[in-house]
N, C-alpha and C positions, 0 to 999 in steps of 0.2 A: 504493500498501499502505501502511496506516494504520502510524505509529511504534509498534514495539514493544519496549518498554525491557528488559524481561527478556528475552527473545528475541536482541535484541542484545547483552546483556551477555553471555550464554551463547555468543553465535558470537564475541565477540570473544575471548574466553577460549578457546574452542577454537582460533581461527585465531592467537592467538601462541603456543600452545603448539606448533601445529605449524610456524608460521616458525621457532621456537626448535631444534625438532629438525633441522630444515634448516640451520639455522647450526651447530648442533653436529656435523653432518655434515660441513660444508664443513671445521670445525676439525680432525675425523680426516683431511682429507685435505690437511691441511695450511695451509688457508688461515686467519686470523688474525680468528676474530672469537667476542666471548663478550659479547655484550652485557650480560646479568648483572652481569658480572666489571666491566664499564667503568662500568655505572652504578651498582653499589654501590661503588664506589673512591670516587665523590664524597663520602659521609659515612663510610669505613671503610677502616681499611687492607687491602689486600688478605689476602684468607681466606675461610673458608668464610660470616664473618657476612655480609662485603661481596656474597659470592656470592649469597645468601639474600636479602638486603635489595634487590639490585640485579634477581633474577627476579620478586620482587614487585612492585618497581616496574616491570616491563618487562609483566607480565599487567595490570597496572592502566593501564598507556598503553595497550595493545592493546585495552583494553575503550573508555577513552574514545574510543581514535580510532573505533573500529565503532560506538559511537554516534553519532559525527559523522556514518559513512557513510549508518547508517540516517535520521539527520538530514534529510542532503541527498535521500536517495529519498523521502520524506515531501514534503519541500521543493518537490521537482523532479518529484512527480509519477508516480515510475518504481516501476510493479506488476511487469512483466515484466521478464528479461532482468539481475534482480539480481545473477547471478554475474557476467557479463560488466561491468556498470557496477563492482561492487566489484571486481573485475580492474583494470580502469582505473584507480579510486580509489588502489587499491593501486599502479601506476606512477607517478600522480604524488606519492603518499605518501611515494614510495623517492625521488624527485627533491627534495622538499621536507627530507627526513632526510636523503639527500645534502648538500644544501646545510647543514643543520645538523651535519655530523660536520665541517666545517673549522672550524667554530664552538668546537669544544669547549673545543679547550685553553686558552680565554678563560675559562671558567666551571669547569675541573674543575681542582681541587686538583693532584692527582694523576695528570696525565698528562703524559707527556713528552713532546716534539715529535721531539725527536732516538731513536733506538733509546735502548730502557729503560735509564735512568741508573740505578735502584736497583730490589730485587726488590718495594718498594711500588707503583712505577709503573705505568697500563699504558700503550701507545702508542695514540698520535693517529693516529685512523683517515685522516687528510685527507680533502679536500672529496671528495665523492663514493666514497669508500672507498680512494682510487687508493694509500691506504699500506698497507692491508689485503692486498696480494699482487695478482700480475698478473691476476685473475677479481674483485678487491675489486668495484669497480663494478657488474659484470653480476649478482654473488651479491646486491648490494642490493637492486637492481630485482627478481629472482628471487625472493626469499623476500617482498617487499612484496607481489608478484602472487600467490603462494601464499597469506600472510595475506588477500589479497582473497579469491581462489578457494576457499578452506575455510571463511571465516566466511561468505562471499555464500552459499553452500551449504546452511550450516546456517542461515542467516536464512531463505532462500527456501521451504526446505521446511516 
């Protein structure tokens, strides 16, 4: 399949929205998942400004990552089975994100490694999301596979 940047941008955006919706459903069930707030508090104190900035960052990251997926499809000559490949890429993406989660406290100025030390801090997710609750590591993989499935479906359409 030939690389289609516009379609990759749309696919990544919609995939990220789907992923974020599932993350918030997990939050409603007691899981500690709020990636927009985690990203936004790198720059602003906890609050609506941090959340909006974090959401924009999260959406942009989703677009960039799906452009990378699309580049890989084109480079590897993948023309059929894009949905399955993008789900696999999502699982690999989850493993890389899980490793990055463990390193976040070293670059995030408002991330507490201990339980929240002030109302302005966010909790560290730990490597592979182990501090997000018992289902954190599985949720990390599931939301990234959902991202891959949704974005890949749109890109393949």
